Structure formats: C-alpha cells, structure tokens
C-alpha positions in Angstrom: 29.7 -35.6 47.9 28.5 -32.2 46.8 25.5 -32.0 44.3 26.6 -31.1 40.8 25.3 -27.8 39.3 23.0 -28.7 36.2 21.8 -25.1 35.5 22.0 -24.1 31.7 25.2 -22.7 30.7 24.5 -19.8 28.1 28.2 -20.3 26.9 27.5 -23.9 26.0 29.3 -24.3 22.6 26.1 -25.7 21.0 23.9 -22.6 22.2 26.8 -20.3 21.0 26.8 -22.0 17.7 23.1 -21.6 17.2 23.4 -17.9 18.0 26.3 -17.4 15.8 24.5 -19.2 12.9 21.4 -17.2 13.4 23.4 -13.8 13.5 25.2 -14.8 10.2 22.0 -15.8 8.4 20.3 -12.5 9.6 23.2 -10.5 8.4 23.3 -12.3 5.0 19.4 -11.8 4.6 19.7 -8.2 5.5 22.5 -7.7 3.1 20.7 -9.3 0.3 17.4 -7.3 0.8 19.4 -4.1 1.4 21.1 -4.7 -1.9 17.8 -5.4 -3.7 16.4 -2.2 -2.1 19.3 0.0 -3.3 19.2 -1.7 -6.8 15.4 -0.8 -6.8 16.0 2.7 -5.8 18.7 3.0 -8.6 16.5 1.3 -11.1 13.5 3.7 -10.6 15.8 6.7 -10.3 17.2 5.9 -13.8 13.6 5.5 -15.2 12.6 8.9 -13.7 15.7 10.6 -15.0 15.0 9.0 -18.4 11.5 10.4 -18.3 12.9 13.9 -17.4 15.4 13.6 -20.4 12.4 12.6 -22.6 10.6 15.7 -21.4 13.6 17.9 -22.1 14.1 16.5 -25.6 10.4 16.6 -26.5 10.2 20.1 -25.3 13.4 21.1 -27.2 12.1 19.5 -30.4 8.7 21.2 -30.0 10.3 24.6 -29.4 12.6 24.1 -32.4 9.5 23.3 -34.6 7.8 26.4 -33.4 10.7 28.7 -33.8 11.1 27.5 -37.4 7.4 28.0 -38.0 7.6 31.5 -36.5 10.9 32.2 -38.6 9.1 31.2 -41.7 6.2 33.5 -40.8 8.5 36.4 -40.1 10.1 35.6 -43.5 6.7 35.9 -45.2 5.9 39.0 -43.1 9.2 40.6 -44.4 8.5 39.5 -47.9 5.0 41.1 -47.7 6.7 44.4 -46.5 9.0 44.2 -49.4 6.1 43.6 -51.9 4.2 46.4 -50.3 7.1 48.9 -50.7 7.8 47.6 -54.2 4.1 48.2 -55.1 4.3 51.6 -53.4 7.4 52.5 -55.3 5.9 51.2 -58.6 2.7 53.0 -58.2 4.8 56.3 -57.6 6.9 55.6 -60.6 3.9 54.9 -62.8 2.3 58.1 -61.6 5.3 60.1 -62.2 5.5 58.7 -65.8 1.9 59.4 -66.3 1.8 62.9 -64.9 5.2 64.0 -66.3 4.6 67.2 -68.5 7.0 65.8 -71.0 5.7 62.3 -70.8 3.9 60.2 -73.4 0.5 61.3 -72.0 1.5 64.9 -72.1 2.6 64.6 -75.6 -0.7 62.7 -76.6 -2.8 65.5 -75.1 -0.7 68.1 -76.8 -1.2 66.5 -80.2 -4.9 66.2 -79.6 -4.9 70.0 -78.4 -5.9 69.0 -74.8 -2.8 70.5 -73.1 -3.5 73.1 -70.5 -7.1 72.5 -70.6 -9.6 71.5 -68.0 -9.4 67.9 -69.4 -5.8 68.0 -68.9 -6.1 69.1 -65.2 -8.8 66.6 -64.6 -6.6 63.9 -66.0 -3.9 64.8 -63.7 -6.3 64.6 -60.7 -7.5 61.3 -61.9 -3.9 60.0 -62.3 -3.0 61.1 -58.7 -6.2 59.5 -57.3 -5.3 56.3 -59.1 -1.9 56.5 -57.6 -3.3 57.2 -54.1 -5.9 54.4 -54.5 -3.2 52.0 -55.5 -0.9 53.0 -52.7 -4.0 52.8 -50.2 -4.9 49.4 -51.6 -1.5 48.2 -51.3 -1.2 49.5 -47.7 -4.5 47.9 -46.7 -3.4 44.6 -48.3 -0.1 44.8 -46.5 -1.6 45.7 -43.1 -4.0 42.8 -43.4 -1.2 40.4 -44.2 0.7 41.8 -41.3 -2.2 41.2 -38.9 -2.7 37.7 -40.3 1.0 36.9 -39.8 1.0 38.3 -36.4 -2.0 36.3 -35.5 -0.4 33.3 -36.9 2.7 33.9 -34.7 0.5 34.3 -31.7 -1.3 31.1 -32.5 2.0 29.1 -33.1 3.1 30.3 -29.6 -0.2 29.5 -28.0 -0.1 26.0 -29.6 3.5 25.7 -28.6 2.6 26.7 -25.0 -0.2 24.0 -25.1 2.0 21.3 -26.4 4.7 22.1 -24.0 2.3 22.0 -21.2 1.0 18.7 -22.4 4.6 17.3 -22.5 5.1 18.5 -19.1 2.0 16.9 -17.9 2.7 13.6 -19.4 6.2 13.5 -18.1 5.0 14.6 -14.5 2.5 11.7 -14.8 5.2 9.3 -15.7 7.4 10.4 -13.0 4.5 10.1 -10.4 3.7 6.7 -11.7 7.4 5.5 -11.5 7.6 7.1 -8.1 4.6 5.2 -6.8 5.9 2.0 -8.4 9.2 2.5 -6.8 7.6 3.2 -3.5 5.3 0.2 -3.6 8.0 -2.2 -4.8 10.3 -0.9 -2.0 7.7 -1.4 0.8 7.0 -4.9 -0.7 10.7 -5.6 -0.3 10.9 -4.2 3.1 7.8 -6.1 4.3 9.3 -9.2 2.7 12.6 -8.5 4.5 10.8 -8.0 7.9 8.8 -11.3 7.4 12.0 -13.2 6.4 13.8 -12.0 9.4 10.9 -13.0 11.7 11.0 -16.4 10.0 14.7 -16.8 10.6 14.4 -15.7 14.2 11.6 -18.1 14.7 13.5 -21.0 13.2 16.6 -20.4 15.3 14.4 -19.8 18.4 13.0 -23.3 17.7 16.4 -24.7 17.1 17.7 -22.9 20.3 14.9 -24.5 22.3 15.7 -27.9 20.8 19.3 -27.6 22.0 18.1 -26.4 25.4 15.7 -29.5 25.6 18.5 -31.7 24.7 20.9 -30.2 27.3 18.2 -30.5 29.9 17.6 -34.1 28.9 21.4 -34.7 29.2 21.3 -33.1 32.7 18.3 -35.0 33.6 20.0 -38.1 32.6 23.2 -37.2 34.3 21.1 -36.5 37.6 19.5 -39.8 37.2 22.8 -41.7 36.9 24.4 -39.6 39.7 21.5 -40.5 41.9 21.8 -44.1 41.0 25.5 -44.1 41.7 25.0 -42.3 44.8 22.3 -44.8 45.9 24.7 -47.7 45.0 27.5 -46.0 47.0 25.1 -45.6 49.9 24.0 -49.1 49.8 27.8 -50.4 49.5 28.6 -48.2 52.4 25.7 -49.6 54.4 26.6 -53.0 53.6 30.3 -52.5 54.5 29.1 -50.9 57.7 26.8 -53.8 58.4 29.7 -56.3 57.6 32.0 -54.4 60.1 29.4 -54.5 62.8 28.7 -58.3 62.0 32.5 -58.9 62.2 32.9 -56.8 65.4 30.0 -58.8 67.1 31.5 -62.1 65.9 34.9 -61.2 67.2 33.3 -60.2 70.5 31.4 -63.4 70.5 34.6 -65.3 70.0 36.3 -63.4 72.8 33.6 -64.1 75.3 33.7 -67.7 74.2 37.4 -67.9 74.8 37.0 -66.2 78.3 34.4 -68.6 79.3 36.2 -71.7 78.0 39.6 -70.7 79.2 38.3 -70.0 82.7 36.8 -73.5 83.1 39.8 -75.4 82.0 
C-alpha cells in the first residue's frame, strides 16, 4: 500500500480563508486611512484658502481706508488751492480798489489836496507792496499746506505699505503653521496606518501558523492512525499466514498418518 502524501497544501480552504480575510482587512484598513488622509488634506487646504481669503480681504479693506484717507487729503489740498486763489484774487481786487484813481482813496486824497503829490505816490507804492506781501504770504501758506498734504499722503502710503506687509506676514505665518500642522497630522496618520497594517499582518500570520499547526496535527494523527492500521493489517496478514502454515502442516501430518496406517492394514 502506497504511503499517503501529508505535505501542506497551500490551497487548503482553511489557509485560503485566512489569506482572503487578511487581504479584505488590509484593504478596508487602507481605504479607511486613505480616506482620513484625503479628508485631512482637504481640511487643511480649506484652512489655508481661508487664510488667503482673510489676507485678501484685510488688504482690500486696508487699501480702501488708505485710498479714502488720501482722497480726503487730496480734497483738502484742492480746497487749499482754491483758498489760495481766492485770497490772491481778493488781494488783487482790494489793491485795484485802493489804487484806482477814481476810487475812494483817490477822492479822499484829492479832498485833502494830496493828489499828485509825493505822498500820493508813496501811498500807491505802499498799497502795491501790501498787495504783494498779501499774495506772497498767501502763496507761502499755500505752499506750506501743499507740502504738509503731500507729506501726509506719503506717510499714509508708507503706513499702508507697512500694514499690508504686516497682513501678508501674518497670513504667511498662519499658512506655514497650517501647512506644518497638516504635514504632521498626515505623517501621524501614515505612521498609524503602517503600524496598523503590520499589526494586521502579524495577527493573520499567527492565525495562519495556527491553522498550519492544526493541519500538521491532523496529518500527524492521520499518519499515526495509518501506521496503526498498517501494523494491524500486517499482524492480521502474519496471523493468517501462520494459520495457513499450521493448516498445511496439519494436513501434511494427517496425510502422513493416513499413509502409515493405511499401509499397515
């Protein structure tokens, strides 16, 4: 009788079931963690986008405030120019009235007998100088105001640039912080995923070994039973052979006995 083959069959349904269950568990675990990683990427991307949106809004608001402030300064500057021109025009009109040969001053001087005298000429010079001084004072005041307004505009723009730079810096810091948090959390998920996969593989490796041990035990028991049955069969065959030999010897003894006793009678 041929000896049975008790080598491990990798296609044994129990081993196949362990491998199938392991593969399904690994796939489910990967799906779960990949989904968590994708959700994490989306979450931190949304946070970074929100930070960029905040930056754009803050810059827009700041620029609007600066533009409005400069607009007000420009309006004040324009008003200063109008006031200067008005003062210049008023000074000219006043001078014309005062120096008019038919004006009130001329009439008063004529009534006092001062017309066409040195005093009259001196008065004309004085009125003209007063006019020139008034215009010069108005111009100087206007130019000083323009300088102040221009400096105020430059200062507003410098402050605006400084605030815009601070907004950009804060937004950049926030985005870097969020990027780092996202990177660290994603790495943590990947590390947890890797450890979980190793844990699953180790668990199913142990389960696979348990099934192998069970199969080996079954094969060992089957081999023990086979050897026992083979020994029993060998013993039965030996006993049967012994009985045949004994029967043949007994038959031969009877034949010899019959020959001896038959011949003597």
